[in-house]
N, C-alpha and C positions, 0 to 999 in steps of 0.2 A: 510480673515477669515470671517466678516460680511456678502458679498455677497454668499461665499457656503453657510452656511447656509440658506439664505434664495431661493435660491436656491434649497437644497436638502426639504426644508421645504414646498415649493409649486409641487414640482414634489411628494412629500407624499402626500400633501391636494389634486392633482389629482386623485391619484389614489386611493382614499376612497370615494372620490364624482364619481369617473368613477364607482366603484363596488358598491355604493350606489345608481346609478340611473340605471345601468344593473342591477338591482335585482328587481326596483321597475316596470320596463318597461316590464319584461319578462311577459309572457301568461300564462296562465293554459296548451292549445294546443303545446307549447315548452315546458313545463315540462314534458308531457303525451309525447313527442316523443322522449327527452332526457332521461327520465325512460325505453324506450321499447330498444332505442339505448346500452343502457349500460346493461341491463341482464334482471332480472327478471320481472315477472310483480308486480303487489300495493301488491296483498295477499300474496304472494310467499314473498316477501320482506318483508311485516310485520314480519309474520312466523316466517322467518329466525333470524331476528329481537330479537324475542323472544327467540328463541335456542341459540343464539349467534350467529350462523355460517356467514357468508359474502360471498355472491357469487359475480364473478366477470366475466364481461362480455369476451367472448371468443376475440372479436376484440378490444380493447382500443383505439381511437384516440384522440389528445389532442384538447385542445380549443386553437386554433388558433388567436381567436379574442385579447386576452391581451400577453403580456408579447413577442412582436415580437423583439425588440431591445435585450433581454435578453436572448431570445435566438439562434437568430443567432451570438451574442459572445458566448455559450456555444458550439455551433456548431463548430465555427471555431476555440477554442481551446480543441475541440474533449471533451468535459465532458457530453452533453447532453446526448450519450446512455448510459453513467455512471450513472449518476444519477436516469436515468430513470429506470434502473435495480436496483437500491438500494432503489425508491419507490417501485417497486415491488416487490421485497422479503421483505421489510417491513409489507407488507400489509396495507400499508395506501393509502385511495383511493384520493393522491396528484399529482397535474402533477408538472413539471419542475420548471414553472412559476411560480406557485404557493410556490414553496420552495425557487426560488431564492426571490421572494419578502419576503417572511418572514426572509429571512438574512438579506435583505438589511435593513427592518423595524428594526430588534435587533440593527444593526449596529448603526443606526441613532439615536434610542431611547439609547443605550448604549454613544455613543458620546454628547448628550445633557447632560446625567444624571451627567454625568463626568465633562463637560466643565463649568458647570451650577451650579454642588452643591459640587465639592469637589476642591483641589487645586491640581489637578495632572493632570493639563490641558499640560502638555508635553505629556504626557501618553496616551492622550485620544485618539489616532489614535490605538492608539497598543490594549488599553481595547475594544474602539468599535471593533475592529477588530475580539478580542476574541469574544464576545460577538453576534458577524456573525454567528459564526460556532455552535450556538445553536441548532436552527435548523437541521441542518447534524447531530448537535451530537443524537438530539432525535434521528432520522431516525436511525441512525445507529442501537442504543438502542434497539429500535423496530424489529429491521431486526435481532438484534442477538438473542433476547427472542423468536422471532417468528421461527426461524431456529433449536434453542436448544429446542421448543414444538416439533416441527417437528420428530427429531431426539428422542426424546420419545418415539414418537409414533409408529416410522417406524417399528423396530423390529415384533412388534405386525402385523401391517400391511403385512408384508411378510407371516408371519407366515396363515395368515387368505385367504390369495391368495393361497398358496400350500393347506391348507385344501380344499379351493372351488375349487380347479384345483382337486383332486382327487376325487370330490364329483360327476365331470363331468363339472363342468362349465370350458369355455373358459376363458382362460387369459386375455381377455378385456374386457369382464363382470365381474371378476372377478376386474378386475380395477374401474367400475362402482359400483359393491358393497360397497366398503370400503368408497364412498361418502356416503352412508346411513348408514352405522356401527360407522364409528368415526368420532374423533370433527375435527374442526379446528386447525391446516392449514392445515392436510394432508389431511382432506377429499374435501377441494377443489383444491388444486394442482392436486389430483388422475380424480376430476373430470373432470377438465380445460382439461388434459392430455385423458379420456376417448374420450371427447366430441370432440377434434379436432382427434382424429382416426377416430369415430363416424360418423365424416361429410367427411372424406374423404383423410386428412394427413396421411401417410405411418407410420406405427407403431415405426420403426426406427426414423423420423423425430419427432414427437411427444412426444418418450420416450427419446432425445435429449436433446427437449427443457425442458423439466422437469428437465434434469441436469441442464440446465443453469438457471432456474429460482430457483432451490434449490442446493446452490453452496456447498456441502456435501460431504464427501469423500465415504459413507454409499449409498449414491443416486448415484454416477459415478460405485461402483462394482453393482450394482443392476442393473444398465443399460445396462454395462458389458456383465453383465451374462445370462441377456434376450435375448438382439442380438447376443452371442457368440451362445446361446441355437438356436434361432430360424437358424442361417447359421449350424449347425454342428448336431442337432440333442442332444436327452438327455431327464433324467427326472428333467423338471423344478421344480418342485415341492420340490424332494429332496434337488436341490440348494437351493431355497429358506429356505428350512428350516436352511440349513449348513450355509447361508448367516445370517439370522437370533441369532445363536449360535455365531457365531466369532462376530457381532456388541455387543451382550450383554459381551463378554467376556472384547472387550476392555472397555466397559464401567467398569465393573470392576476396568481393570487396569488402567484407569482414575482415579477413586475415589480413587484409593493405594498411585498413583501417586502423589494425591494433598493434600493426609495426610500426608506422607515425605515432601510435598512440604511447607505446612502450618505454619512451621516457617519462610523458607526465607520470606514468602509474609508479612508475622506479622513485622519481622524485617524492612521492605522495607518501608512498613506503618508507623514506629514508627518513622523511620529515617526522612518522608520524612513532619512528622505532627511535628519533634522539633520543628526546627526553625519559624512554625508559633505560636508554645507557648509562645516561647523564645521573642519573637516580641509584640503578647499581653501581656506578665506581664510587658516587657519594658515599653511598652505605660501608662501602673498604677503606677509603680512605679517609674519610672525617665521619664516622656513625655518632658524633655527637649531635651536626644537623639535621641528619638524617632520625634521629628518635624525635624529633620534636612531631611525624609528622605518625609514628606509630603511638605515644605514650600518650599524648597531648589529646583533649577533646576537641579542639579549635583545627590542633592537626589534620584529626578524622577528616574533619569537613573540607578544611583545602584540599588535603590528597583526593577524596571522591569529587570535587568540584574538577577536580586538573584532570583525573582520569574520564569525567564526562564531558570538557570538554574538547580532550584530545582525540575521542570517538567521535565524536559532531564535527570535529577537523577533518577526522580521516575519510568520513561521509561523504563533507561536502567535495571533495578533493575526486574522488572515489567517482562522482555523479560528474562533475566538469570531466574527466577522461573518458568517460563512458559514453561510446555513441553508436546509438542503434542504430540499425539498418534495415 
């Protein structure tokens, strides 16, 4: 066990020193070239930073100088593309290697804290594994918030495209106008779609890539409606107006369902918190019975099993009360 800790700490120290040396040796010319490859010039980036907008490059390349072993393992288990999609959908300017290094750092930190500061050494690996998923949980949280923000702005953007088309603008020009009139993340995604189409990518492929980057049912409806209208003809402005109306009605229905299922969600939260509250009260009232779970090895396994079953129960309750519309 001591040898394992020594190897892990040595690897962690090597990664830290590598990043520090790499940052010191980087030159101003290399930074300028990297900035140009990543998208907008410096003045435009500062202006967008003031307004809160984030400009993404059309072609994103991964830094292949770090994390080669990690990337090879992820590709072997077919996880690299999935993690890259999650990072892209979350809006974070990370690469897959950085995410994996963050997970490994959390694993090492959690293992060392449990091993050195607590008596739950038999559960150190389990707790460290839970800590390793914290960066991925953060990415999923940012992804959900970004998609929710996109979904809120999407009906208004469809009506904007319909009005601009009635005013005489082309559909592709209407997509470019969304970038100037709306906020992120909707503005950035439609800007990217317009620039891909403007640089020669067919409109069908550009819209399908938009649907892949934003995995929402409403976006799938929008892409299908535009592609169908392109093949068969029809009034696209009227179709978009009706689609915006349907999306808003779905929002209303979703709000009613959340109101009806509020009692079930509150019940699930209360049932999940009761064992935690009882355990805290037991520690203060009669610590002799509670010490068994923290000092005895069998108690460690019982505590880990109780926590795992509690999490499974909470996930089942949440699945029951969650109704998709």
